[in-house]
C-alpha positions in Angstrom: -7.8 -17.7 -8.3 -8.6 -15.3 -5.4 -8.8 -11.0 -5.0 -9.0 -9.9 -2.1 -8.4 -6.8 0.2 -8.1 -8.9 3.1 -8.8 -12.2 4.3 -7.5 -15.3 6.5 -6.1 -18.5 6.6 -9.2 -20.8 6.2 -10.6 -18.2 3.5 -8.4 -17.6 1.1 -7.9 -20.2 -1.1 -11.4 -21.2 -1.1 -13.3 -18.2 -1.4 -13.2 -15.3 -3.5 -13.2 -11.9 -1.9 -14.0 -8.2 -4.4 -13.2 -5.1 -3.1 -11.1 -4.2 -6.0 -10.9 -0.3 -5.7 -14.1 -0.4 -2.9 -13.1 1.9 -0.5 -11.5 4.7 0.6 -8.3 4.3 3.0 -9.2 6.8 5.6 -12.0 3.9 6.9 -12.2 0.9 9.6 -10.4 -1.8 8.2 -11.5 -4.6 6.6 -11.9 -7.8 8.8 -11.6 -11.1 7.4 -14.9 -12.7 5.1 -17.3 -14.1 7.2 -15.7 -12.3 10.6 -17.6 -8.9 9.5 -21.6 -7.9 10.5 -23.7 -8.2 7.6 -22.7 -4.4 6.3 -18.7 -5.9 6.0 -19.4 -8.5 4.1 -22.5 -10.6 1.8 -22.1 -13.9 0.3 -23.1 -14.4 -2.6 -25.7 -16.5 -3.9 -26.2 -18.1 -7.3 -29.1 -15.4 -7.7 -26.9 -13.0 -7.0 -24.1 -14.0 -8.3 -26.0 -14.4 -11.9 -26.9 -10.7 -11.3 -23.2 -9.7 -10.9 -22.3 -10.9 -13.6 -22.7 -8.2 -16.0 -20.1 -5.8 -17.4 -22.6 -2.8 -15.7 -23.6 -3.9 -12.4 -19.8 -5.0 -11.3 -18.9 -1.6 -12.4 -21.8 0.1 -11.0 -21.5 -1.9 -7.3 -17.3 -1.0 -8.0 -18.6 2.4 -8.1 -20.6 3.0 -5.2 -18.0 0.9 -3.3 -15.4 3.4 -4.2 -17.6 6.8 -4.1 -20.2 6.4 -1.5 -24.0 7.2 -2.1 -24.7 8.4 -6.1 -28.0 8.8 -7.9 -28.0 7.1 -11.0 -27.6 10.8 -12.8 -24.0 10.8 -11.4 -23.5 6.7 -11.6 -24.2 7.2 -15.5 -21.6 10.6 -15.5 -18.8 8.1 -14.0 -19.7 4.8 -16.5 -20.2 7.2 -19.3 -24.1 5.2 -20.1 -26.9 6.8 -19.8 -29.4 7.2 -16.6 -32.2 4.7 -17.7 -30.0 2.3 -18.3 -28.3 2.7 -14.9 -31.8 3.0 -13.0 -32.6 -0.5 -14.1 -29.4 -2.3 -13.3 -29.7 -0.5 -10.0 -32.9 -2.0 -9.3 -31.8 -5.3 -10.6 -28.5 -5.2 -8.0 -30.8 -4.5 -4.9 -33.4 -6.9 -6.0 -30.3 -9.6 -4.8 -29.0 -7.5 -1.5 -26.7 -5.7 -3.5 -26.7 -2.5 -3.7 -29.7 -0.3 -1.1 -32.1 2.9 -2.3 -31.2 4.5 0.3 -34.8 6.8 0.5 -33.3 9.9 -0.3 -34.1 11.6 -3.3 -36.9 10.3 -6.3 -36.6 9.3 -9.6 -33.1 9.3 -11.2 -32.2 11.5 -8.0 -32.9 9.0 -5.5 -29.4 8.4 -3.8 -28.2 4.2 -4.0 -25.1 2.8 -2.0 -23.3 -0.4 -1.8 -25.1 -2.3 0.2 -21.3 -3.9 1.7 -17.9 -3.1 1.9 -17.0 -6.5 0.2 -18.2 -9.9 -1.5 -17.3 -13.3 -1.3 -18.2 -16.7 -2.4 -16.3 -19.9 -1.8 -16.6 -21.9 -5.7 -17.4 -25.2 -4.4 -21.1 -23.6 -4.1 -21.8 -23.0 -6.6 -20.7 -26.8 -7.8 -23.3 -29.0 -10.0 -25.0 -25.2 -10.9 -24.4 -24.9 -14.7 -26.2 -21.3 -14.2 -23.7 -20.0 -11.7 -20.7 -21.5 -13.1 -21.2 -19.3 -16.2 -21.4 -16.9 -14.2 -18.9 -17.0 -11.7 -16.6 -17.4 -15.0 -17.3 -14.6 -16.5 -17.0 -12.6 -13.0 -13.6 -13.7 -12.6 -12.4 -13.6 -15.5 -13.6 -10.1 -16.1 -11.9 -8.8 -12.9 -9.0 -9.3 -14.2 -9.5 -7.5 -17.4 -10.2 -4.8 -15.4 -7.3 -5.3 -13.1 -4.9 -5.8 -16.4 -6.8 -1.9 -18.0 -6.1 -0.2 -14.6 -2.9 -0.8 -14.9 -2.2 0.3 -18.0 -4.0 3.0 -18.3 -1.2 3.3 -14.4 1.6 2.4 -17.4 0.1 5.3 -20.6 0.8 8.4 -17.9 3.7 6.8 -15.7 6.6 8.7 -17.4 4.3 11.8 -16.3 4.9 11.3 -12.1 7.8 12.0 -10.5 10.5 9.4 -10.7 10.4 8.4 -7.0 6.6 7.4 -7.4 8.1 5.7 -10.7 10.5 3.9 -9.1 8.1 2.9 -6.1 5.0 1.1 -8.2 5.7 -1.9 -10.1 5.4 -5.5 -10.4 7.1 -8.6 -9.1 6.2 -12.5 -9.8 7.8 -15.7 -7.9 6.9 -18.9 -8.2 6.6 -21.2 -4.5 6.2 -24.7 -4.2 3.3 -25.4 -1.4 0.5 -27.2 -0.3 -2.8 -25.4 -0.7 -3.4 -25.3 3.4 0.4 -23.2 2.9 -1.0 -21.8 -0.4 -3.7 -20.4 1.9 -0.7 -19.1 4.8 1.0 -17.6 2.6 -2.0 -15.2 1.4 -3.0 -14.5 4.4 0.6 -13.2 5.3 0.3 -10.8 2.6 -2.9 -9.5 3.3 -2.1 -8.8 7.3 1.4 -7.0 5.9 -1.3 -5.4 3.3 -3.4 -3.9 5.9 -0.2 -2.7 8.1 0.1 0.5 5.1 -3.1 0.6 4.7 -3.4 4.2 6.3 0.0 4.6 7.0 -0.8 7.4 4.3 -3.8 9.1 6.5 -3.6 13.2 6.4 -0.6 13.3 4.1 -1.3 15.6 1.2 1.6 13.9 -0.4 0.2 10.0 0.2 -1.9 8.7 -2.5 -4.2 5.7 -3.3 -2.8 2.7 -4.9 -3.8 -1.0 -6.1 -2.5 -3.7 -5.1 -4.2 -7.1 -7.1 -2.2 -10.5 -6.7 -3.0 -13.9 -8.5 -2.5 -17.2 -6.6 -2.8 -19.9 -9.3 -1.2 -23.1 -10.3 1.8 -23.3 -13.0 1.3 -27.2 -13.3 -2.0 -27.0 -15.2 -1.5 -30.4 -16.3 -1.0 -31.8 -12.9 -3.3 -31.6 -10.8 -4.1 -33.0 -7.2 -6.0 -35.7 -5.8 -8.9 -33.5 -5.0 -9.5 -32.5 -1.8 -6.4 -33.2 -1.0 -4.4 -30.1 1.5 
């Protein structure tokens, strides 16, 4: 399973990139995983994965990427928690390099920022590490739950939006018969297409940020291919 905003053919199927609602579309395009600077992408280690696999920490990181630098007090108000717990979990994220102290402000008014635009990992990086595999399983399921919750929120209010927006938004699904290599190419092409549209609304007051989620997974779960086959 892969969650991406931008990727490339040799990364898509083997890794997971999480940048859901993480970035304002007025910014520059995201580089493919592994090709950006250290400030663009952060590859998770077993330690950082285990730290991130926590409900509040995952949301804190997403909020900082989405809204930019913020204080623990501001983040607590946004996420409906208390500033003490928020400060504690920000420090845990800082300890593994996921967020950074801007050295502006003091105490609960200290300003924090995300250390990277997005983060990535290969599931194979954690093979044989039971704790990391458990954390990875939780994190990917948490992302899937969050995506579903966000879509439900849209459905709750969709009829209050203009009909042209109701018609433009929606969901779709398809099945394809491909090799792992062809699946990588398919997903790379999908994200290249999305990148073309990422900033077309810049400067247009009628434009709105739109979330695009994609899941690619086998349907024939009882017929796994030979390990390592492409």
